N, C-alpha and C positions, 0 to 999 in steps of 0.2 A: 508700444510706437513706431512707426517709422512718419520720416518726413515728409516725404509725398508718397503718393499712390497716384497710379495713371489706371485708367482705364479704358483698358482698349488696349489690344495687343496687335494692330495692321499698323500702315505704315508709320501714322503718326503718333500712337502711341508708343511703339520698338524705338523711334528714331529721336526721340524728344527724348525717351528712358537713354539711351546713349548720351546723346549732349549734355543733359545731367549729369551724366559721372566727370565729368571735368570738373565736377567741383564733389566737396564731403559732404556726402547723402544718405542718409540711409532713405531705399527707394527700394518699392515693388511696382511690380508691371502686374496687373488682373487683364482675366480672359475669359467668357464663358465658352470658349472654343478650347478643342482638346489641342489645336497647334497656334501658333500664328500665323496673321496673314492669311487668317483661312476665307476673307467675306471680300470684300471692293477688294485689299492688296490683291487678292487671289484672280479674280477676271476681271481684269479689264486689258488699254489696248497700251501698255507699256511701252510708251509712249515719251520722252523727254523734250516736251514742246520748247520752239525757239523763245515766247512768248511776246509773241505778235497779236494777238486777238486781245488779249483783258486788257479792258479798257486801263488806262493808267492811272484814273482816280479809286480803283475798287485795291483790296489786297491782291488778288491774283495777278494783275497788273505791277503789283508793288515787288512780288515774291517772285516769282514765274523767272523774272530772267537771273535775278543774281542766284537761285537755283540752281538753273541749269549752267552757268557758270561753273560750283562747288561739283559737279558731277565726275568729273575727274579724277580729280584728289578721295571723292570720300567713293567710286566704286573701286582704285586702285585701293585702300587701308581697308575696305569692305571684302575683296578678293572679288570681286561683283561682276560676269562680263556687261560692258557696256562700249556702243558702238557710236560714233557720230556718223549718219547718214546724212544728214541734210531733208531736208520737206518741199516738197513743190504744193503749194494748191493752188490750183486749174482752174480756167476758165473757161469756157464753151461761145462766149459774145462778149459783146465790147460796157453791156450792164452787169457782165462778174466781172472783165477789167476794171472795171471802177470801186467796184469792193476791194479788189487787190489793192488798187491807187489808196483806198482809207487803210484798209492793210497794211501796207508800208506805211504811214505816217504814224498808225499808233506803234509801229514796231520800234521806229524812231524814239516817240518819246519815249518808248518805257527801256530802250535802251540797248535793242534785241541790233549784236554786231551782226556784219556781211549783209545783209539785207539785197537782195537785186529782185527790178522786174525781168521776170523775162520773157522772147517772144517765142510764137510757134516754133520756129531753127532750131533755136536755142532749148525749150521745150527737149523734143523729140529727138536733139543729138544727148540729150541725158539720161532720153529714157524715153527708149525706141516703143516699148509695147504699151504706151498710149493711146489713146484713142484718137485719132486723125484731127477727129474737129478741135481738139485744142490750142486753144491760137496764145494760150499766152499764161504764163504763171505766176506766182512770189517766190521765191529761192529763198530760205533761210536756211545756211548750212548746220549754223548748231545744234541745231534739232539730233533727236537721237534716239537709239533704242534701249532698252533696260529690261534684264528679268525682274520683275516686283518682288517676285515673292523672297524669290534670292533674296536682296536689295532688306528688304522687313526684314528674312532669317538673322541672316550676317549682321543686320544692324542689332537684332534681340541679343543675338549669341554672344557680339564684343559689350551691349551694356550687364550682360549677368557676368561674362569675364572680370568688368571691370566693378561687379558688385552690387549691381543689382539681383533683387528675389525674383524672380518669377514665377507665377501661381495661376497655371492652366485650369480650366473645369473650376474656377471659379464664377457663376453666373450672379450676378449682383441683381437684387430682389428689391432694395431700402438700400437708403443710407440717413441716421440718424443726426445730424448736424447739434454738438454739442457745445457748439461756440467761445473755440478754442482745440476744434481739435473734431472730424468727423469720421463715423462708424458705419463703415461700410456692410453691409450684410451679404454673406453669397451660399449660395447651397452648400459649401463647403470651406464653412465655418467663415467669421466675423474677422475684419481688417482694420485697425485704428491707424489715423494719418492725421499729421497737422495739414495740411494743405494736399487737395484733390485735381489732379489733370484731368478731365472729361475729352477722351479723344476715342468711345464707344461709336464711333462709325455713324452707321443709320440710324444706333437708337441714342443715340447721343442725347435727344432732344427729351425719350423716355427718362434718361437717366437725370437728365436736371433736372426736369419738375419732382423727379424726388427729394430737391434740398427746397427749392423756391418756385416763387411764382411764372411758368412756363412767359419764353416774350419772344421764341420761335421754332417752325415748327421744320422736319422732315420731310419731305413726300421723297418715295421711293420710285426708281425706274430702272427699268429694267433691258441692259441693252446682247444683243443676238452677236453670236461670233460663230466665223469656221478657222479653224486652221488646216493649210494643205500641207501634205507632204513634204521632204526636205528639196524633191523632186522638182517643184516648180520655186520652190528661195528666188530665183535671182531673175524671175518674173520681172520686179522692180529693184530699182535700185536702192530710192530713197520712200519716206512715207508721203503717200498720195492720199495730199486730201480735197473734196470737193470745194466750189468755194461755200463760204458758209451760208446757213439761212438762221431767220428769227427762231425755229425750230434745233439748233444748234449748227454741230459741225460735222454734219453728216456723216458717209459710208464712208470712210479710209480704205486703201489697201497698202499694207505695207509688208518688208518684210521684219523678222523677228531677230536677236540676237542670237538663236540658234539653229539659225538658217533655215526656217519654215519662213512661210507668208502667213500672213494675218487682214482680214477682210471684216469689217466691224464696226461698230457699234450702232443699231433702233436707235429709240430712244422712245421705250413704252411704257407710263404710270403704271406703278400696281399698287394697288390696298396695305398685300400683305409681304410684311418685310423680308420675310425668305419665299417668297416667289423665287422662282431659278428653272422652273421647266420651262425650257423649247416650243414652241409651237412652230409648226411647217407654214404656214401664212407669212411669223415675223422673219423666218431664215428667207422665205422666196424673197423677200421684202429684200433682203438683202442683197441677195443674188442681183437681182435685178437692179438696184443701184450701185454696185459695185464694175456692174457690166460696162455702165457710164464712160468710168474716165477707163477702163484695162480690158477692152474687149476678148480680150481674148485666153479668159480667166480658165485654167484647167477643173474643172467642176468633179472629174472623175480621179483628182488627187486630190480630193477632204478626206479626214484620217479623223478629223473631229470636229461637233458643234458643237456649243453652248451657250448658257446667258448666266451673265452680272451685276451685278445690284450698284446703283449707285444713288445721290441724293441730290437733293436741290430744295439747301433752304429758304424758309420765310418767315416773312421775320413785320413785326408790327401789327400783332394782332391775327396774322395768320392772314391778312390783305394784299397785302403786295409781296413778290418778289424778289429776295433781293439781290439773289445769285452770286452774290460771294461768301469768304470763307469767314466763317464767327472765330475770329481768334481772339480774347481777353475774359480777364476778370469778373466774373459775373458777377452780376447786384448781388449775390451771397460774397459775402465777404471769405477769401481763404479760398475757394471752388472757380478755376478756371475752366472754359472752355475751347474747346479745337474740334469747329463741328462743321453741319456742313459744308465739307473735306472733301470738294466733287474734285475732278481735270479743273487747274494742271497742278493739282494736290501733289501729285507722286514728283514732277518736275521740283516743287516748289521747296519736298520736304529739309533740303540741307540751310533753306535759307530762314525758313518759319522756326523751323526746333531751335536757330541761335535767336532768336526772336523772342522766342518765350521766354526761354530763356534769360537772357540777358534784360530783355523791357518788360517782363513780365514776372518771373519768380523774385529777380535776384531786388528788384524794389520791395517783394514784399518777405524778402526772408533775408536780413542785413548781415554785414560778417560772414560772409560765406566763402570758405577755403578753398582756395585750387587742391584738386587730389595729384599729390606728388606720384599718382601709382597708376594716372592714369596714361590707358594704349591706346587708342585710335585703330589699331590696325588689327584681325582678327590672324588666326593660323592658319596659313595655304590652304586650298580645298584642293586635295591630289584629282582632278582630272585624266584619268590612262587617256581615252581619247584622245587629246588632246598632248601627249607626250610625244616626245619624238622616238624612236626606238632603238637608241642606245638605253635612254630613261626609262621604258617599258621595263627594257631588261634589268637593268638597278634596282626596282621598284621589287618586281618582281623573287628578286634577289630575297632586298627585307622580307616580304610576306609574303608569299604563295597566293594568297588569295587574295591580290589585285589579280595573278595571272586567272581566275576563275570569273570568264564574261555572264552576267546573270540574265542582264536586258541585248539582247544583239540586235535591238533595234540604235539604236542608242550608246551601244558600245560601252556598257556599266558594271562593273567588274561589282566582286564582294569584298572586296573591303574597300570603295568608296561607301558602299551602302552601312556596313560595320562603321566606319568613321565617324555619319551624321548623324548612327543614333546615338553615339558614347557623347558626344557634340555639346558647349553647353545651348542651353534650347535644342536639346536632341528629338532625333523625328522617332515618334511612336504610335505611327502608323501607316500604313501601306500609302496614302495620300502623301503622308509626313515625309516620307524617303521619296517619293515624285517627284514631287517643288523642291529639294534641296541636290537628287541626283540625275533626271531626269530620268531614272527609269522607271516606264509605264507611256514614257510621254510621245515615242516614237509611230509607227508604220499598226503595229499593232496593238494601241494602245491597251498593253499589260498584257495582252490573252497570254502570250508563254513565260515572262518573269513575272505574275505578280504570286503563282504558286512559291516559291523558291524564295519572293522577298519577304512573305509571311512566314514559312520558316526560318528563315535570318532574325525578323524580329523578337520571334517567338523565342531563339536561341538566345540571343543576347536580353532580353529583357527578361529571357528566364518565368516566362509564361508558358501555357498551353494556348497549342495554338488556336484552338479556338474561342481563346482570347484574344486575337491577337485581330484589330479592330481595320476599318476599310479609313475610315475616319475617325467621326464623332462614336461618343462613349455609346450614344441609342439609336447611333446607325445601324446598317441593319448585316446582319452578318454573314463573313465570309463563313466559313467554313462552320457544316451542322452537327457533323459527327462524322464515324466511317464510315466511307461505302457500303462495306457487308452489313455494315449493322441499320444502316438508315435502307437499304433492298428488304432483310429482312422483318422491319417493320410494319412495307408497303405490302 
């Protein structure tokens, strides 16, 4: 029996698992997907928010700014790319400038450092490619950009290195409360734990309903995005937000930490929590609204469009939208909910995880001992494209596989792919390799490198080529047979 079972290996579950390994605990991290960080964490805006917009009275306001401050250390320890590029909330008229002033005052309440209200000339000096009609902005220098799925993967890897048991492809179908421990029923076997942390993302309400009377519901919203080629990556230097409205933060334009340009998302309510299909109508909406702030967007440089899901929590017999995180021990003793975890959840996670461990778990489990072997750092990831020429020569001497470039768009080598396969929480699919190395994220979107990635996975995992998955166990096959055989059968 485990001390704690965490359901959900997105950014919340994976990072909380890592934080818990500071203590001597037997922890299991469960997820129904084939890889960690495969849902909300995989497809979001990748923004580390400064913390000026969430009301100070809400948990979002409480955790955002402190979480932001922790990012340098977190990303250094976990070897995750992170950049403080700053953000601008831009205004086109006096009415929007009044909103900018409100955001500024709220940011001061939340303890956000360095906030400034800029006027027209100052804005355009910083961002010359913005619309000339913009008359001012709120500048937040502490805002940044990160790779959310790399952060999640490296947090899970570090958790496993520190003793956590990771069980993927364990879809939870029921939970039995034995009043002293919980029995978690999954498609791959049952798991017993004294305590449960529910970090199941969009499905956290379904998970809690297995053990207690529902007191919150999660409504799914779909957001569309465009990714531009790196040729467009320098169009803006910072994250550009429109002036927010009651409908949300609006369509942002932002550089990515890997040098691309991103625009999106919209917020489309959906009834099916697995609906990530894109539509032309919503993609056109993204384009139209992004152009209002950045009129020179080069739409001929788009290399990918996609959609991701996020959730809106509803409390109080589902009649009022609370719009805040749900981070608490539930009415069921020993069962903790980390739910409704929408923006700024990614930014807040270092502070939230600390709070969950120190202020919720520790009072429930008295006399916890610190783990003397806890190591907050992951083994460095060798990124061939970022090495100096001398470093490249040296690593190729040590391992010639680092001299074989598999993904030409992103300059990803065979050595890097092999490394991420054999790490803790290692890659088991083409998409998992893509998330860890960026092989397939470049201009051709895997058109040339995917067959070689399949070959490497099959060889390193010692499985037949046609057993290699793109993503899920039940996802569409990549290979169906030998070319001649298929041709003869046809």
